[in-house]
MITITOR-580100 format. One record per residue: residue in three letters; residue number from 0; x, y, z negated of N, C-alpha, C in turn. Coordinates in Angstrom, 1 decimal, m for minus. Each point is the difference from the previous one (the first is absolute). Example, Ala and Ser with C-alpha at 12.3 -4.5 7.8 and 13.67 -1.06 7.14 Angstrom:
{residu:ALA	num:0	n.xx:13.2	n.yy:m5.7	n.zz:m7.8	ca.xx:m0.9	ca.yy:1.2	ca.zz:0.0	c.xx:0.9	c.yy:1.2	c.zz:0.0} $
{residu:SER	num:1	n.xx:m0.4	n.yy:1.1	n.zz:0.7	ca.xx:0.9	ca.yy:1.1	ca.zz:0.0	c.xx:m0.8	c.yy:1.1	c.zz:m0.8} $
end
This chain:
{residu:MET	num:0	n.xx:m22.7	n.yy:67.2	n.zz:m17.3	ca.xx:m1.4	ca.yy:m0.1	ca.zz:m0.5	c.xx:m0.7	c.yy:1.3	c.zz:0.2} $
{residu:ASN	num:1	n.xx:m1.1	n.yy:m0.1	n.zz:0.6	ca.xx:m0.8	ca.yy:1.2	ca.zz:0.4	c.xx:m1.5	c.yy:m0.3	c.zz:m0.2} $
{residu:PHE	num:2	n.xx:m0.6	n.yy:0.8	n.zz:m0.9	ca.xx:m1.4	ca.yy:m0.2	ca.zz:m0.4	c.xx:m0.9	c.yy:0.2	c.zz:1.2} $
{residu:ILE	num:3	n.xx:0.3	n.yy:1.0	n.zz:0.8	ca.xx:m0.9	ca.yy:0.3	ca.zz:1.1	c.xx:0.0	c.yy:m1.2	c.zz:1.0} $
{residu:LEU	num:4	n.xx:1.1	n.yy:m0.6	n.zz:0.3	ca.xx:0.1	ca.yy:m1.1	ca.zz:0.8	c.xx:m0.6	c.yy:m1.3	c.zz:m0.6} $
{residu:ILE	num:5	n.xx:0.3	n.yy:m0.2	n.zz:m1.3	ca.xx:m0.5	ca.yy:m1.2	ca.zz:m0.6	c.xx:m1.6	c.yy:0.0	c.zz:m0.2} $
{residu:ARG	num:6	n.xx:m0.5	n.yy:1.2	n.zz:m0.2	ca.xx:m1.5	ca.yy:0.0	ca.zz:m0.2	c.xx:m0.7	c.yy:m0.3	c.zz:1.3} $
{residu:GLU	num:7	n.xx:0.6	n.yy:0.1	n.zz:1.1	ca.xx:m0.6	ca.yy:m0.3	ca.zz:1.3	c.xx:0.1	c.yy:m1.5	c.zz:0.4} $
{residu:PHE	num:8	n.xx:0.7	n.yy:m0.7	n.zz:m0.7	ca.xx:0.2	ca.yy:m1.5	ca.zz:0.3	c.xx:m1.3	c.yy:m0.7	c.zz:m0.3} $
{residu:SER	num:9	n.xx:m0.3	n.yy:m0.9	n.zz:1.0	ca.xx:m1.1	ca.yy:m0.9	ca.zz:m0.3	c.xx:0.5	c.yy:m1.0	c.zz:m1.0} $
{residu:LYS	num:10	n.xx:m0.9	n.yy:m0.9	n.zz:m0.5	ca.xx:0.4	ca.yy:m1.0	ca.zz:m0.9	c.xx:1.1	c.yy:m0.9	c.zz:0.6} $
{residu:LYS	num:11	n.xx:m0.2	n.yy:m0.4	n.zz:1.2	ca.xx:1.0	ca.yy:m0.8	ca.zz:0.7	c.xx:1.3	c.yy:0.7	c.zz:0.2} $
{residu:ASP	num:12	n.xx:0.0	n.yy:1.3	n.zz:0.4	ca.xx:1.2	ca.yy:0.8	ca.zz:0.1	c.xx:0.7	c.yy:0.2	c.zz:m1.3} $
{residu:TYR	num:13	n.xx:m0.7	n.yy:0.2	n.zz:m1.1	ca.xx:0.5	ca.yy:0.2	ca.zz:m1.3	c.xx:0.7	c.yy:m1.3	c.zz:m0.4} $
{residu:ARG	num:14	n.xx:m0.6	n.yy:m1.1	n.zz:0.1	ca.xx:0.5	ca.yy:m1.3	ca.zz:m0.3	c.xx:1.4	c.yy:m0.2	c.zz:0.7} $
{residu:THR	num:15	n.xx:0.0	n.yy:0.2	n.zz:1.3	ca.xx:1.2	ca.yy:m0.1	ca.zz:0.8	c.xx:1.1	c.yy:0.9	c.zz:m0.5} $
{residu:PHE	num:16	n.xx:m0.4	n.yy:1.3	n.zz:m0.3	ca.xx:1.0	ca.yy:0.9	ca.zz:m0.5	c.xx:0.6	c.yy:m0.4	c.zz:m1.3} $
{residu:ILE	num:17	n.xx:m0.8	n.yy:m0.5	n.zz:m0.9	ca.xx:0.4	ca.yy:m0.5	ca.zz:m1.3	c.xx:1.0	c.yy:m1.1	c.zz:0.2} $
{residu:TYR	num:18	n.xx:m0.3	n.yy:m1.0	n.zz:0.8	ca.xx:0.9	ca.yy:m1.1	ca.zz:0.2	c.xx:1.3	c.yy:0.5	c.zz:0.6} $
{residu:GLU	num:19	n.xx:0.0	n.yy:0.8	n.zz:1.0	ca.xx:1.2	ca.yy:0.5	ca.zz:0.6	c.xx:0.8	c.yy:0.9	c.zz:m1.0} $
{residu:PHE	num:20	n.xx:m0.7	n.yy:0.8	n.zz:m0.7	ca.xx:0.7	ca.yy:0.9	ca.zz:m1.0	c.xx:0.7	c.yy:m0.8	c.zz:m1.0} $
{residu:PHE	num:21	n.xx:m0.7	n.yy:m0.9	n.zz:m0.7	ca.xx:0.7	ca.yy:m0.8	ca.zz:m1.1	c.xx:1.0	c.yy:m1.0	c.zz:0.6} $
{residu:SER	num:22	n.xx:m0.2	n.yy:m0.5	n.zz:1.2	ca.xx:1.0	ca.yy:m0.8	ca.zz:0.6	c.xx:1.3	c.yy:0.7	c.zz:0.2} $
{residu:MET	num:23	n.xx:m0.1	n.yy:1.2	n.zz:0.5	ca.xx:1.2	ca.yy:0.9	ca.zz:0.2	c.xx:0.6	c.yy:0.3	c.zz:m1.3} $
{residu:LEU	num:24	n.xx:m0.8	n.yy:0.4	n.zz:m1.0	ca.xx:0.6	ca.yy:0.4	ca.zz:m1.3	c.xx:0.6	c.yy:m1.3	c.zz:m0.6} $
{residu:ASN	num:25	n.xx:m0.6	n.yy:m1.1	n.zz:0.2	ca.xx:0.6	ca.yy:m1.2	ca.zz:m0.5	c.xx:1.4	c.yy:m0.3	c.zz:0.5} $
{residu:GLU	num:26	n.xx:0.3	n.yy:0.4	n.zz:1.2	ca.xx:1.3	ca.yy:m0.2	ca.zz:0.6	c.xx:1.0	c.yy:0.9	c.zz:m0.8} $
{residu:TYR	num:27	n.xx:m0.4	n.yy:1.2	n.zz:m0.3	ca.xx:0.8	ca.yy:0.9	ca.zz:m0.7	c.xx:0.2	c.yy:m0.5	c.zz:m1.5} $
{residu:LYS	num:28	n.xx:m1.1	n.yy:m0.6	n.zz:m0.5	ca.xx:0.1	ca.yy:m0.6	ca.zz:m1.4	c.xx:1.0	c.yy:m1.1	c.zz:0.0} $
{residu:ASN	num:29	n.xx:0.0	n.yy:m0.8	n.zz:1.1	ca.xx:1.0	ca.yy:m1.1	ca.zz:0.1	c.xx:1.4	c.yy:0.5	c.zz:0.1} $
{residu:PHE	num:30	n.xx:0.2	n.yy:1.2	n.zz:0.4	ca.xx:1.4	ca.yy:0.6	ca.zz:0.1	c.xx:0.3	c.yy:0.8	c.zz:m1.2} $
{residu:GLY	num:31	n.xx:m0.9	n.yy:0.0	n.zz:m1.1	ca.xx:0.4	ca.yy:0.6	ca.zz:m1.2	c.xx:m0.8	c.yy:1.2	c.zz:m0.4} $
{residu:LEU	num:32	n.xx:m1.0	n.yy:0.5	n.zz:0.8	ca.xx:m0.8	ca.yy:1.1	ca.zz:m0.3	c.xx:m0.8	c.yy:m0.3	c.zz:m1.3} $
{residu:LYS	num:33	n.xx:m0.1	n.yy:0.9	n.zz:m0.9	ca.xx:m0.8	ca.yy:m0.2	ca.zz:m1.2	c.xx:m1.0	c.yy:1.1	c.zz:m0.2} $
{residu:MET	num:34	n.xx:m1.0	n.yy:m0.3	n.zz:m0.8	ca.xx:m1.1	ca.yy:1.0	ca.zz:m0.2	c.xx:0.6	c.yy:1.3	c.zz:m0.4} $
{residu:ILE	num:35	n.xx:1.0	n.yy:0.1	n.zz:m0.9	ca.xx:0.5	ca.yy:1.2	ca.zz:m0.4	c.xx:0.6	c.yy:0.8	c.zz:1.1} $
{residu:ASP	num:36	n.xx:0.4	n.yy:m0.6	n.zz:1.1	ca.xx:0.5	ca.yy:0.6	ca.zz:1.2	c.xx:m1.1	c.yy:0.8	c.zz:0.8} $
{residu:VAL	num:37	n.xx:m1.2	n.yy:m0.4	n.zz:m0.2	ca.xx:m1.1	ca.yy:0.7	ca.zz:0.8	c.xx:m1.0	c.yy:0.7	c.zz:m0.9} $
{residu:GLU	num:38	n.xx:0.1	n.yy:m0.1	n.zz:m1.3	ca.xx:m1.0	ca.yy:0.6	ca.zz:m0.9	c.xx:m0.2	c.yy:1.5	c.zz:0.3} $
{residu:ASP	num:39	n.xx:1.0	n.yy:0.8	n.zz:0.0	ca.xx:m0.1	ca.yy:1.4	ca.zz:0.2	c.xx:m0.6	c.yy:0.3	c.zz:1.4} $
{residu:VAL	num:40	n.xx:0.5	n.yy:m0.7	n.zz:1.0	ca.xx:m0.5	ca.yy:0.2	ca.zz:1.4	c.xx:m1.5	c.yy:m0.3	c.zz:0.1} $
{residu:VAL	num:41	n.xx:m0.4	n.yy:m1.1	n.zz:m0.6	ca.xx:m1.4	ca.yy:m0.3	ca.zz:0.0	c.xx:m0.9	c.yy:1.0	c.zz:m0.8} $
{residu:ASN	num:42	n.xx:0.5	n.yy:0.4	n.zz:m1.1	ca.xx:m0.8	ca.yy:1.0	ca.zz:m0.8	c.xx:m0.1	c.yy:1.3	c.zz:0.8} $
{residu:ASN	num:43	n.xx:1.1	n.yy:0.4	n.zz:0.7	ca.xx:0.0	ca.yy:1.2	ca.zz:0.8	c.xx:m1.0	c.yy:m0.1	c.zz:1.2} $
{residu:ILE	num:44	n.xx:0.0	n.yy:m1.2	n.zz:0.6	ca.xx:m0.9	ca.yy:m0.2	ca.zz:1.2	c.xx:m1.4	c.yy:0.1	c.zz:m0.5} $
{residu:PHE	num:45	n.xx:m0.3	n.yy:m0.7	n.zz:m1.1	ca.xx:m1.4	ca.yy:0.0	ca.zz:m0.6	c.xx:m0.4	c.yy:1.4	c.zz:m0.3} $
{residu:ALA	num:46	n.xx:0.8	n.yy:0.8	n.zz:m0.7	ca.xx:m0.3	ca.yy:1.4	ca.zz:m0.3	c.xx:m0.2	c.yy:0.8	c.zz:1.2} $
{residu:ASP	num:47	n.xx:0.8	n.yy:m0.1	n.zz:1.0	ca.xx:m0.2	ca.yy:0.7	ca.zz:1.2	c.xx:m1.2	c.yy:m0.4	c.zz:0.8} $
{residu:GLN	num:48	n.xx:m0.3	n.yy:m1.2	n.zz:0.1	ca.xx:m1.1	ca.yy:m0.5	ca.zz:0.8	c.xx:m1.3	c.yy:0.1	c.zz:m0.7} $
{residu:SER	num:49	n.xx:0.0	n.yy:0.1	n.zz:m1.3	ca.xx:m1.3	ca.yy:0.1	ca.zz:m0.7	c.xx:m0.8	c.yy:1.3	c.zz:0.3} $
{residu:LYS	num:50	n.xx:0.7	n.yy:1.0	n.zz:0.6	ca.xx:m0.7	ca.yy:1.2	ca.zz:0.4	c.xx:m0.9	c.yy:m0.2	c.zz:1.2} $
{residu:TYR	num:51	n.xx:0.1	n.yy:m1.2	n.zz:0.6	ca.xx:m0.8	ca.yy:m0.3	ca.zz:1.2	c.xx:m1.2	c.yy:m0.9	c.zz:m0.4} $
{residu:PHE	num:52	n.xx:0.0	n.yy:m0.5	n.zz:m1.3	ca.xx:m1.1	ca.yy:m0.9	ca.zz:m0.4	c.xx:m1.3	c.yy:0.7	c.zz:0.3} $
{residu:ASP	num:53	n.xx:m0.9	n.yy:m0.8	n.zz:0.4	ca.xx:m1.3	ca.yy:0.5	ca.zz:0.5	c.xx:m1.2	c.yy:m0.4	c.zz:m0.8} $
{residu:GLY	num:54	n.xx:0.2	n.yy:m0.5	n.zz:m1.2	ca.xx:m1.1	ca.yy:m0.4	ca.zz:m0.8	c.xx:m0.6	c.yy:m1.4	c.zz:0.3} $
{residu:ASN	num:55	n.xx:0.5	n.yy:m0.6	n.zz:1.1	ca.xx:m0.5	ca.yy:m1.3	ca.zz:0.3	c.xx:0.9	c.yy:m1.0	c.zz:m0.7} $
{residu:VAL	num:56	n.xx:m0.7	n.yy:m0.7	n.zz:m1.0	ca.xx:0.8	ca.yy:m0.9	ca.zz:m0.9	c.xx:0.7	c.yy:m1.1	c.zz:0.8} $
{residu:VAL	num:57	n.xx:m0.6	n.yy:m0.6	n.zz:1.0	ca.xx:0.6	ca.yy:m1.0	ca.zz:0.8	c.xx:1.3	c.yy:0.5	c.zz:0.7} $
{residu:ASN	num:58	n.xx:m0.1	n.yy:1.2	n.zz:0.6	ca.xx:1.2	ca.yy:0.5	ca.zz:0.6	c.xx:1.1	c.yy:0.3	c.zz:m1.0} $
{residu:GLU	num:59	n.xx:m0.4	n.yy:0.5	n.zz:m1.1	ca.xx:1.0	ca.yy:0.3	ca.zz:m1.1	c.xx:0.6	c.yy:m1.2	c.zz:m0.5} $
{residu:ASP	num:60	n.xx:m0.8	n.yy:m1.1	n.zz:m0.2	ca.xx:0.5	ca.yy:m1.3	ca.zz:m0.4	c.xx:1.0	c.yy:m0.6	c.zz:1.0} $
{residu:LYS	num:61	n.xx:m0.3	n.yy:0.2	n.zz:1.3	ca.xx:0.9	ca.yy:m0.6	ca.zz:1.0	c.xx:1.4	c.yy:0.6	c.zz:m0.2} $
{residu:PHE	num:62	n.xx:0.1	n.yy:1.2	n.zz:m0.3	ca.xx:1.3	ca.yy:0.7	ca.zz:m0.3	c.xx:0.5	c.yy:m0.4	c.zz:m1.4} $
{residu:GLY	num:63	n.xx:m0.9	n.yy:0.2	n.zz:m1.0	ca.xx:0.5	ca.yy:m0.2	ca.zz:m1.3	c.xx:0.4	c.yy:m1.4	c.zz:m0.4} $
{residu:PHE	num:64	n.xx:m0.6	n.yy:m1.0	n.zz:0.6	ca.xx:0.4	ca.yy:m1.4	ca.zz:m0.2	c.xx:1.5	c.yy:m0.2	c.zz:0.3} $
{residu:ILE	num:65	n.xx:0.4	n.yy:0.6	n.zz:1.1	ca.xx:1.4	ca.yy:m0.2	ca.zz:0.4	c.xx:0.9	c.yy:0.7	c.zz:m1.0} $
{residu:THR	num:66	n.xx:m0.2	n.yy:1.3	n.zz:m0.3	ca.xx:0.9	ca.yy:0.7	ca.zz:m0.9	c.xx:0.0	c.yy:m0.7	c.zz:m1.4} $
{residu:GLU	num:67	n.xx:m1.2	n.yy:m0.4	n.zz:m0.5	ca.xx:0.0	ca.yy:m0.6	ca.zz:m1.3	c.xx:0.8	c.yy:m1.3	c.zz:0.0} $
{residu:GLU	num:68	n.xx:m0.1	n.yy:m0.8	n.zz:1.1	ca.xx:0.8	ca.yy:m1.2	ca.zz:0.0	c.xx:1.5	c.yy:0.2	c.zz:0.0} $
{residu:LEU	num:69	n.xx:0.4	n.yy:1.1	n.zz:0.6	ca.xx:1.4	ca.yy:0.3	ca.zz:0.1	c.xx:0.6	c.yy:0.5	c.zz:m1.3} $
{residu:ILE	num:70	n.xx:m0.8	n.yy:0.6	n.zz:m0.8	ca.xx:0.6	ca.yy:0.6	ca.zz:m1.3	c.xx:m0.6	c.yy:m0.7	c.zz:m1.2} $
{residu:CYS	num:71	n.xx:m0.6	n.yy:m1.1	n.zz:0.1	ca.xx:m0.4	ca.yy:m0.9	ca.zz:m1.1	c.xx:m1.2	c.yy:0.5	c.zz:m0.8} $
{residu:PHE	num:72	n.xx:m0.9	n.yy:0.7	n.zz:0.6	ca.xx:m1.3	ca.yy:0.3	ca.zz:m0.6	c.xx:m1.0	c.yy:m0.9	c.zz:0.5} $
{residu:CYS	num:73	n.xx:0.2	n.yy:m1.3	n.zz:m0.1	ca.xx:m0.8	ca.yy:m1.0	ca.zz:0.6	c.xx:0.0	c.yy:m1.3	c.zz:m0.8} $
{residu:PRO	num:74	n.xx:m1.1	n.yy:m0.8	n.zz:0.3	ca.xx:0.0	ca.yy:m1.3	ca.zz:m0.7	c.xx:1.1	c.yy:m0.9	c.zz:0.6} $
{residu:SER	num:75	n.xx:0.4	n.yy:m1.0	n.zz:m0.8	ca.xx:1.0	ca.yy:m1.0	ca.zz:0.5	c.xx:m0.7	c.yy:m0.9	c.zz:0.9} $
{residu:PRO	num:76	n.xx:0.7	n.yy:m0.7	n.zz:0.9	ca.xx:1.5	ca.yy:0.0	ca.zz:0.2	c.xx:0.5	c.yy:1.2	c.zz:0.7} $
{residu:PHE	num:77	n.xx:1.1	n.yy:0.4	n.zz:m0.3	ca.xx:0.6	ca.yy:1.3	ca.zz:0.5	c.xx:1.0	c.yy:m0.2	c.zz:1.1} $
{residu:PHE	num:78	n.xx:m0.1	n.yy:0.8	n.zz:1.0	ca.xx:0.8	ca.yy:m0.1	ca.zz:1.2	c.xx:1.5	c.yy:m0.2	c.zz:m0.3} $
{residu:TRP	num:79	n.xx:0.5	n.yy:0.7	n.zz:m0.9	ca.xx:1.5	ca.yy:m0.1	ca.zz:m0.2	c.xx:0.4	c.yy:m1.2	c.zz:m0.7} $
{residu:ASP	num:80	n.xx:m0.9	n.yy:m0.8	n.zz:m0.5	ca.xx:0.3	ca.yy:m1.2	ca.zz:m0.9	c.xx:m0.2	c.yy:m1.3	c.zz:0.7} $
{residu:ILE	num:81	n.xx:m0.7	n.yy:m0.1	n.zz:1.1	ca.xx:m0.4	ca.yy:m1.3	ca.zz:0.5	c.xx:0.3	c.yy:0.0	c.zz:1.6} $
{residu:PRO	num:82	n.xx:0.0	n.yy:m1.2	n.zz:0.5	ca.xx:0.2	ca.yy:m0.2	ca.zz:1.5	c.xx:m1.2	c.yy:0.7	c.zz:0.7} $
{residu:LEU	num:83	n.xx:0.3	n.yy:0.5	n.zz:1.2	ca.xx:m1.0	ca.yy:0.7	ca.zz:0.8	c.xx:m1.3	c.yy:m0.8	c.zz:0.2} $
{residu:GLU	num:84	n.xx:0.1	n.yy:m1.3	n.zz:0.3	ca.xx:m1.1	ca.yy:m0.8	ca.zz:0.3	c.xx:m1.0	c.yy:m0.1	c.zz:m1.2} $
{residu:GLU	num:85	n.xx:0.6	n.yy:m0.1	n.zz:m1.2	ca.xx:m0.9	ca.yy:0.0	ca.zz:m1.2	c.xx:m0.6	c.yy:1.3	c.zz:m0.2} $
{residu:TYR	num:86	n.xx:0.8	n.yy:1.1	n.zz:0.2	ca.xx:m0.5	ca.yy:1.3	ca.zz:m0.2	c.xx:m1.1	c.yy:0.3	c.zz:0.9} $
{residu:MET	num:87	n.xx:0.0	n.yy:m0.4	n.zz:1.3	ca.xx:m1.0	ca.yy:0.4	ca.zz:0.9	c.xx:m1.3	c.yy:m0.8	c.zz:m0.3} $
{residu:LYS	num:88	n.xx:0.0	n.yy:m1.0	n.zz:m0.7	ca.xx:m1.2	ca.yy:m0.7	ca.zz:m0.5	c.xx:m0.8	c.yy:0.9	c.zz:m1.0} $
{residu:LYS	num:89	n.xx:0.8	n.yy:0.8	n.zz:m0.7	ca.xx:m0.7	ca.yy:1.0	ca.zz:m0.9	c.xx:m0.8	c.yy:1.0	c.zz:0.8} $
{residu:TRP	num:90	n.xx:0.5	n.yy:0.5	n.zz:1.1	ca.xx:m0.7	ca.yy:0.9	ca.zz:0.9	c.xx:m1.3	c.yy:m0.6	c.zz:0.5} $
{residu:GLU	num:91	n.xx:0.2	n.yy:m1.3	n.zz:0.4	ca.xx:m1.2	ca.yy:m0.7	ca.zz:0.5	c.xx:m1.1	c.yy:m0.2	c.zz:m1.0} $
{residu:ARG	num:92	n.xx:0.4	n.yy:m0.2	n.zz:m1.2	ca.xx:m0.9	ca.yy:m0.2	ca.zz:m1.1	c.xx:m0.5	c.yy:1.2	c.zz:m0.6} $
{residu:LEU	num:93	n.xx:0.8	n.yy:1.0	n.zz:m0.3	ca.xx:m0.4	ca.yy:1.2	ca.zz:m0.7	c.xx:m0.4	c.yy:1.2	c.zz:0.8} $
{residu:TYR	num:94	n.xx:0.8	n.yy:0.3	n.zz:1.0	ca.xx:m0.2	ca.yy:1.3	ca.zz:0.7	c.xx:m0.8	c.yy:m0.1	c.zz:1.3} $
{residu:PHE	num:95	n.xx:0.3	n.yy:m0.9	n.zz:0.9	ca.xx:m0.7	ca.yy:0.0	ca.zz:1.2	c.xx:m1.5	c.yy:m0.2	c.zz:m0.1} $
{residu:PRO	num:96	n.xx:m0.5	n.yy:m0.8	n.zz:m1.0	ca.xx:m1.5	ca.yy:m0.1	ca.zz:m0.1	c.xx:m0.7	c.yy:1.3	c.zz:m0.4} $
{residu:ASN	num:97	n.xx:0.7	n.yy:0.9	n.zz:m0.6	ca.xx:m0.6	ca.yy:1.3	ca.zz:m0.4	c.xx:m0.1	c.yy:1.0	c.zz:1.0} $
{residu:LEU	num:98	n.xx:0.6	n.yy:m0.3	n.zz:1.2	ca.xx:0.0	ca.yy:1.1	ca.zz:1.1	c.xx:m1.1	c.yy:m0.2	c.zz:1.0} $
end
């Protein structure tokens, strides 16, 4: 996850990235990956990448939505607790309309 790359995504590219990212992560989840396994990594990535934040709320949200979802600072339904298809409906309803 790289803020500089993500901020350049068009809405369509971002949507594609999100689907691919969470589909891939879902495969790992199906093999036993848990939130606790990625918490420190996600926090470190966020801390490192936040130095590139540019004051553009939409760009920062594009990055922040992902990290918040991975470490549970988000509204339900939560990625780690439900099937991917149900989870992606949340992105369609809550996040994509705001970008």
